[in-house]
C-alpha positions in Angstrom: -22.8 8.8 -5.4 -22.0 7.8 -1.8 -23.1 4.6 0.0 -23.0 4.4 3.7 -23.2 1.2 5.7 -22.8 0.7 9.4 -20.9 -2.2 11.0 -20.9 -3.0 14.6 -17.6 -2.4 16.3 -17.7 -5.9 17.8 -17.6 -7.5 14.3 -14.5 -5.5 13.4 -12.9 -6.3 16.7 -13.7 -10.0 16.2 -11.8 -10.1 12.9 -8.9 -8.1 14.4 -9.0 -5.2 12.1 -5.9 -3.0 12.2 -7.7 0.4 12.3 -4.5 2.2 11.3 -4.9 0.8 7.8 -7.7 3.2 7.1 -8.2 6.9 6.9 -10.7 8.2 9.4 -12.6 11.4 8.8 -14.9 13.7 10.8 -15.8 15.6 7.7 -19.4 15.5 6.4 -18.0 15.7 2.9 -16.5 12.4 1.8 -14.8 14.0 -1.2 -12.2 15.4 1.2 -10.8 12.0 1.9 -8.0 10.3 0.2 -9.6 7.0 -0.7 -13.0 6.3 -2.3 -13.5 3.5 0.2 -12.7 4.3 3.8 -13.7 3.6 7.4 -15.2 6.2 9.6 -15.7 6.0 13.3 -19.4 6.8 13.8 -19.5 6.4 17.6 -18.1 4.1 20.3 -19.9 1.1 19.1 -19.9 1.2 15.3 -18.1 2.2 12.2 -19.2 3.3 8.8 -17.7 2.0 5.6 -18.2 4.7 3.0 -17.9 3.8 -0.7 -17.8 6.5 -3.3 -18.9 5.0 -6.6 -17.6 7.7 -8.9 -14.2 8.3 -7.5 -11.1 6.5 -8.5 -9.1 4.6 -5.8 -5.9 6.3 -5.0 -4.0 3.7 -3.1 -1.2 1.2 -3.5 -1.2 -2.6 -3.5 -0.8 -2.9 0.2 -3.8 -0.7 0.8 -6.0 -2.6 -1.6 -4.9 -6.0 -0.3 -5.5 -5.0 3.3 -8.9 -3.6 2.5 -9.8 -6.6 0.4 -9.0 -8.9 3.3 -11.1 -6.9 5.7 -14.1 -6.9 3.3 -13.9 -10.6 2.8 -13.7 -11.2 6.5 -16.6 -8.9 7.2 -18.7 -10.8 4.7 -17.9 -14.0 6.5 -18.7 -12.5 9.9 -22.1 -11.2 9.0 -25.3 -13.2 9.6 -27.4 -14.4 6.7 -30.1 -11.9 7.5 -27.7 -9.0 6.7 -28.2 -9.5 2.9 -28.0 -5.8 2.0 -24.7 -5.5 3.8 -23.4 -8.6 2.1 -24.4 -7.4 -1.3 -22.7 -4.1 -0.6 -19.5 -5.8 0.5 -19.6 -8.0 -2.6 -19.7 -4.9 -4.7 -16.8 -3.3 -2.9 -14.8 -6.6 -3.2 -15.2 -6.7 -6.9 -14.2 -3.1 -7.2 -11.1 -3.7 -5.1 -10.1 -6.7 -7.3 -10.5 -4.6 -10.5 -8.4 -1.8 -9.0 -5.8 -4.3 -7.9 -5.4 -5.5 -11.5 -5.4 -1.9 -12.8 -2.6 -1.0 -10.4 -0.6 -4.0 -11.5 -1.0 -3.1 -15.2 -0.1 0.6 -14.5 3.0 -0.5 -12.6 4.0 -2.7 -15.6 3.9 0.4 -17.8 6.1 2.7 -15.6 8.3 0.3 -13.6 11.5 -1.4 -14.7 10.8 -5.1 -15.5 13.6 -6.3 -13.2 14.5 -3.8 -10.5 12.7 -1.6 -8.0 12.8 1.7 -9.9 11.0 3.3 -12.8 11.7 2.6 -16.5 13.2 5.0 -19.0 9.9 5.6 -20.8 8.5 7.0 -17.6 11.6 9.2 -17.2 10.8 10.9 -20.5 7.2 11.8 -19.4 8.3 13.0 -16.0 11.2 15.0 -17.4 8.8 16.7 -19.8 6.6 17.6 -16.9 9.6 19.2 -15.1 10.4 21.2 -18.3 6.8 22.5 -18.5 6.9 23.5 -14.8 10.2 25.3 -15.4 8.7 27.2 -18.4 5.7 28.2 -16.4 7.0 28.7 -12.9 10.8 28.8 -13.3 11.0 25.8 -11.0 14.6 24.3 -11.4 15.3 20.6 -11.7 18.4 18.5 -12.2 19.1 15.2 -14.1 21.8 12.8 -12.8 23.0 10.1 -15.1 24.9 7.3 -13.2 26.9 4.4 -14.5 28.7 1.7 -12.5 32.4 1.7 -13.3 33.7 -1.6 -14.7 30.5 -3.4 -13.9 31.4 -6.1 -16.5 34.2 -7.2 -14.2 31.7 -7.8 -11.4 29.6 -10.0 -13.7 32.5 -11.8 -15.1 34.1 -12.5 -11.7 31.0 -13.3 -9.6 28.3 -14.1 -12.1 25.1 -12.3 -13.2 23.1 -13.3 -10.2 25.5 -11.5 -7.9 25.6 -8.7 -10.5 21.9 -8.3 -10.0 22.3 -8.2 -6.3 24.9 -5.5 -6.7 22.5 -3.5 -8.9 19.8 -3.8 -6.2 22.2 -2.4 -3.6 23.1 0.3 -6.1 19.5 1.4 -6.4 19.0 1.3 -2.6 22.0 3.5 -2.1 20.6 6.1 -4.5 17.1 6.0 -2.9 18.6 6.4 0.6 20.2 9.7 -0.4 17.4 11.4 -2.3 14.0 12.8 -1.2 10.6 11.1 -1.7 9.8 13.7 -4.4 12.9 12.7 -6.4 12.8 9.7 -8.8 15.1 6.9 -9.9 14.9 5.4 -13.4 16.8 2.6 -15.2 18.1 3.6 -18.6 19.4 0.2 -19.3 22.0 -2.3 -18.1 23.9 -0.6 -15.2 23.0 2.9 -16.2 20.4 4.9 -14.1 18.8 8.3 -14.2 17.8 10.4 -11.2 15.4 13.3 -11.5 15.9 15.9 -8.7 12.9 18.1 -8.2 13.7 21.8 -7.5 17.4 21.1 -7.4 19.9 23.8 -8.3 23.5 23.2 -9.4 25.2 23.4 -6.0 22.5 21.2 -4.4 22.8 18.6 -7.1 26.6 18.3 -6.4 25.9 17.7 -2.7 23.3 15.0 -3.5 25.6 13.4 -6.1 28.5 13.3 -3.7 26.3 11.8 -1.0 25.1 9.1 -3.4 28.6 8.3 -4.6 30.0 8.0 -1.0 27.1 5.6 -0.2 27.7 3.5 -3.3 31.4 3.3 -2.5 30.5 1.6 0.8 28.3 -1.1 -0.8 29.1 -4.6 0.2 27.5 -7.9 -1.0 28.0 -11.7 -0.6 29.6 -13.7 -3.4 30.5 -17.4 -3.0 30.0 -17.0 0.8 32.5 -14.2 0.9 31.7 -10.6 1.8 32.8 -8.3 -1.0 33.5 -4.6 -0.2 34.5 -1.5 -2.1 34.0 -3.1 -5.5 31.2 -0.8 -6.8 32.2 2.7 -8.0 30.1 5.1 -10.0 30.6 8.0 -12.4 27.9 10.7 -12.5 27.0 13.2 -15.2 24.8 16.2 -14.2 22.7 18.7 -16.1 20.6 21.4 -14.3 17.8 23.5 -15.7 17.5 26.7 -13.7 17.7 30.5 -14.0 21.4 30.4 -13.1 22.2 28.1 -16.0 21.7 29.3 -19.6 19.8 26.7 -21.4 18.6 27.5 -25.0 17.2 24.1 -25.9 14.7 22.6 -23.5 13.6 19.2 -24.6 14.1 15.8 -23.0 16.4 14.3 -25.6 18.7 17.3 -25.6 19.0 17.4 -21.8 19.6 13.6 -21.7 22.4 13.9 -24.3 24.0 16.7 -22.2 23.9 14.5 -19.1 25.4 11.6 -21.2 28.3 13.9 -22.4 29.0 14.9 -18.8 28.9 11.2 -17.8 31.3 10.3 -20.6 33.7 13.0 -19.5 33.5 11.7 -15.9 34.5 8.2 -17.0 37.2 9.6 -19.4 38.7 11.6 -16.6 39.5 8.6 -14.5 36.0 7.2 -13.4 34.4 7.4 -9.9 34.0 11.1 -10.7 31.1 13.7 -10.8 31.0 16.1 -13.7 28.4 18.9 -14.2 27.9 19.8 -17.9 28.5 23.4 -17.0 32.0 22.5 -15.7 32.8 20.2 -18.6 35.5 21.7 -20.8 35.6 18.8 -23.2 31.8 18.3 -23.6 
């Protein structure tokens, strides 16, 4: 069910709407749009707000908050005689509030409770999806398991608050060197997992080296002193592809292989990158 309401452009201009926040469409079929609530330029003087009742919002917190702000301001800007429009906006506002809460709860399920990355439970479900895609389409993927070398010394020397800052910088360095389709997960403590979509063995080495080089350059403030070159990382790699013989394809087995490669990287002197296929002692 689609509901269409027109709003005079002057009203939107009056409340200083940032029109870039919304998806515009020239299509007559609202189902082709990304959001279930969106703004459409009708002509030079008015916009339509289109609300699709039976479609789930696909947006982030920023989108919802911005749209909620616009809806509330529109309500305030309308005259009392526009009761139908006010009722319609009230319905949209309630829906946005509900979706905002749903988004918050969903994030709580899949995001780490402390840092800006996904949790390990979500890794398991996403890794399983990658396994299924490989079985069906032979799409390769790679798991990187990273651990900060001697992280306890950082906590002991500078304190846990500074240690948390170091972890945040660590995650930023990883994200800066992977694609938007790739994902970062926290396994626990100072150990993280990266899922590289459609990544072969050679490509995973290149990405791992880039991540490691970036991490080696991390600096942070501790007791008003700039600390450099204190964070190093070891990386264990496992790849699923046609070029790598893999008899057992399940999440736990793949993670254990990445863990063995990581252990070997640490045992070989730390700050190293080891692929399970090149690991003689794994």
